[in-house]
N, C-alpha and C positions, 0 to 999 in steps of 0.2 A: 504494500500500500504506500509506503513512504517513497519508493522509487517512482510510482505513478504520480504522486504529488510533486516530486522534484521535477519530473518531466513536464508537467503542466506549468510549473513556475518558469522553467527555462523557455518553454514555448511562448508564454505571455511576455516574458522579458525580451525575447528576440523579435516579437511581432512589431511590424512597422507602426509607429504612433499615428493616430488619426490627426491630420493637420486641418486646422480650421481655416476657412477662407474669410478674410476680413474685407468687406466691401463698404464703400461710401455711397449710400443711396443718392439717386439723382433728385435734386429739387425740381418741382414742377409748378407751373402757373395755372394749369387747368386740367381737368380730367381727360381731355382729348389726347393728352400726351401718354396716357396709360397704354401698356401693351396687354395682350391677353394673359390672364393669370396674375395680374397686379391689382393692387388697391392703393388708396391714398392714406398716408399717415401724416397727421397733423401733430407736430411736436415742438415744444418750446424748452429751451435749456438756458439757464442763467445762474448767476451766483449772487449771494447776499453781500459779497465783498468783491471789489474790483481786483482781479489778478492781472499780472503783466504777461501771463502765459496763456496758451490755448487750453480750453477745457474739452475733454472727450467723454462721450457716453457710448456704451456698448450694449447691444441687445443680441442675444443668440436665438436663432430659429430653433424651435422645438420639433423633435421627431414626433410621428403619430403616437408613440407610446409615452410621450411626455419627457423623454430624456433630451439632453442638449444635442443639437445637430452640429453640423460642421460649417454653417454659414453664420457669420457674425456681422451685424450692421454697426458701422461706426459713424457717429454724428459728432460734429465739433462746433465750438463757439469760440471765436477769436476774442482777444482782449479788447479790440477796438481802440479808439482814441477818444477818451472821455471829454477832452476839451473841444472836440468836434461833434459832441453829442452822440457818440457811438461807444457803447460800453457793454459789459457782461451782466449788468444788474437789471436792466429793463426786460420785460417780456418781449420775446421775439419769436413768434410762432412761424414755422415754415412748413411747407407741404412737400412730401416726398413720395415717389413711386416705389412701392415695396411689393415683392412677391407675396401672394396670399399665404397665410399660415399663422401659426401662433409663435409669439416671441416673448422672451422674458429678459428683464434687466440683468446683465451679466456683470458689468463693472462701470466705474467712472474713474477719471483721474484728471489732474491738472499738470501740464507741462510734459508729461511722458506720453509719447504718441503710440505706444504699444499696449495691448490688453494686459492689465496688471494681473499677476497671480494672486490667489487668496493669501492674505497676510502680508503682502508686499506694500511698500510705501514709495511714493515718488518724492524726490527732493529737488529743491532749487537751492543750489549751494549746500549748506548744512541744514536748511529749514524744510521740515516735512510739509508736503502739500496734500490736499484732500485726495485720497486714493482708497478705493474699496472694490473688492471682487466678491460676488455672491455665488456660492455653490448651489444653493437651493433657496426656496422661499423668498422670491423677489417679485416685484410687480410684473404682471404679464398683460398682453393685449393680443387681440385677434384681428388680422387683416383679411377682409373678404374681397374677392374680385369685384372691381368697379365701385366699391364702397369707400366712404371716408371714415377712418378710425381716428378718434381723438386719443393720442398717446399721452397727453398730459403736459404739465409744466414742471419740469424737474429743476430743483433749486439746490445748489450747494449752500448749505445753511449752517449757522452756528449751532452747537449742541450744549453750550453752557450760557449762563446768564451774561449778557453783554448789553450795556446801555447804548443802544444804537443812536441815541441823541448825542452821545459824546464820542463814539467811535468814528474814526475817519475811514470810511469805506473805500476811499481811493488812495490810501496810504500804501506805497509800494514796499515798505520795509516789512519783511516777513518775521521780524523778531518779536512782535507784540504777542503776548501769550493768548490774547483773546482770539487770535486766528489759528492757533496751533491744533485745534481739534474740530474738524469739520466733517459733515457727511452729506450725502445726496438724498433728498427725500422727495417723492412725488407728492404734489399737492392734490387735495381733493378736487375732483372735477364736477362738483355739484351743479 
């Protein structure tokens, strides 16, 4: 029996890993741009604090059995130029053509442009930036062919008490303790 178990472990270890394909969905202006098998995803991504780096949000397409598939959607929100009224703080809903199917939030990060592994942290210099990867139990949505799905408004948000009347949301110094612990939360779409 032990020999059979060892053989199974060797086979698993030598099997080629399943590689995920990361794609950036195409932003669209109207439904006529959809191809067969696609729907529209409305999604907004922003932060409670202005970062000087790009923020990334990843959704993985689910297999019919509910397990993670090999296709990952990557959305990004640039820092903008606040003095020109372009920033990461304001709601900025965009519409994307997405292959029909079920998707779940897999990860988010600021500054690092690759999908973060669970438990990893992205850094800017020596300062930790908001980074999280979800193995299970994350928000999901369903995209149907030809339909519009509201994916929500995702906000990188403070997790501890911060007096926002006194905090400078456009401060580019990453040393302020108030900014050291951030997470991404979907807002209610009531």
